[in-house]
C-alpha positions as MATLAB code, in Angstrom:
seq = 'XXXXXXXXXXXXXXXXXXXXXXXXXXXXXXXXXXXXXXXXXXXXXXXXXXXXXXXXXXXXXXXXXXXXXXXXXXXXXXXX';
ca = [
      -7.840  -14.593    3.573;
      -5.704  -12.061    5.507;
      -3.069  -14.753    6.104;
      -2.856  -15.314    2.344;
      -2.545  -11.550    1.670;
       0.262  -11.307    4.218;
       2.137  -14.214    2.618;
       1.507  -12.768   -0.853;
       2.748   -9.318    0.080;
       5.678  -10.691    1.986;
       6.907  -12.373   -1.158;
       6.180   -9.408   -3.476;
       8.797   -6.882   -4.679;
       8.491   -3.343   -3.561;
       7.444   -2.395   -7.230;
       4.681   -5.028   -7.111;
       3.498   -3.608   -3.892;
       3.383   -0.115   -5.335;
       1.457   -1.581   -8.353;
      -1.057   -3.158   -6.064;
      -1.627    0.172   -4.401;
      -1.985    1.999   -7.627;
      -4.513   -0.604   -8.918;
      -6.815    0.590   -6.065;
      -6.634    4.340   -6.885;
     -10.029    5.584   -7.960;
     -11.823    2.491   -6.675;
     -14.555    3.772   -4.415;
     -16.033    0.365   -3.533;
     -15.375   -0.759    0.047;
     -15.992   -3.973    1.883;
     -14.228   -6.049    4.435;
     -12.012   -7.931    1.918;
     -10.771   -4.616    0.433;
     -10.173   -3.327    3.999;
      -8.028   -6.401    4.859;
      -6.101   -5.945    1.470;
      -5.437   -2.278    2.094;
      -4.270   -2.722    5.636;
      -2.123   -5.743    4.812;
      -0.451   -3.768    2.033;
       0.283   -0.730    4.124;
       1.553   -3.080    6.918;
       3.924   -4.706    4.512;
       5.341   -1.351    3.393;
       5.800   -0.357    7.034;
       7.389   -3.772    7.889;
       9.971   -3.087    5.080;
      10.762    0.304    6.618;
       9.007    2.345    3.934;
       7.669    5.674    5.047;
       3.890    5.678    4.142;
       3.032    9.148    5.496;
       2.148   10.399    2.016;
      -0.838    8.087    1.897;
      -1.597    7.108    5.486;
      -2.037    8.971    8.693;
      -2.056    5.723   10.797;
      -5.856    5.691   10.864;
      -6.904    6.025    7.205;
      -5.462    5.299    3.782;
      -5.855    7.704    0.844;
      -6.232    6.121   -2.551;
      -6.725    9.562   -4.250;
      -3.339    9.493   -6.110;
      -0.884    7.069   -7.623;
       2.322    6.597   -5.732;
       5.858    5.846   -6.564;
       8.611    4.419   -4.391;
      11.464    6.786   -3.620;
      14.007    4.154   -2.956;
      16.771    6.728   -2.016;
      14.670    7.948    0.921;
      12.694    4.777    1.451;
       9.355    6.527    1.235;
       6.249    6.472   -0.823;
       5.662    9.714   -2.899;
       2.612   11.032   -4.728;
       3.083   10.799   -8.442;
       2.532   14.147  -10.204;
];
């Protein structure tokens, strides 16, 4: 499954990746499939040179807030 996620995210637009992240905000369920999804998503942002420090410290990912992509600075920002 993770291989499919990697392929899916690799082909997705940055807007689509941000929408995938935002769809998980407020979802408190957690299992191995979600963990694989979350890590593949963050890895794809990083692979594309996007700064994810607003949502990830390298060990955990916060889905507390919706994000937007600041394309000028190539980073994710918390939406107000």
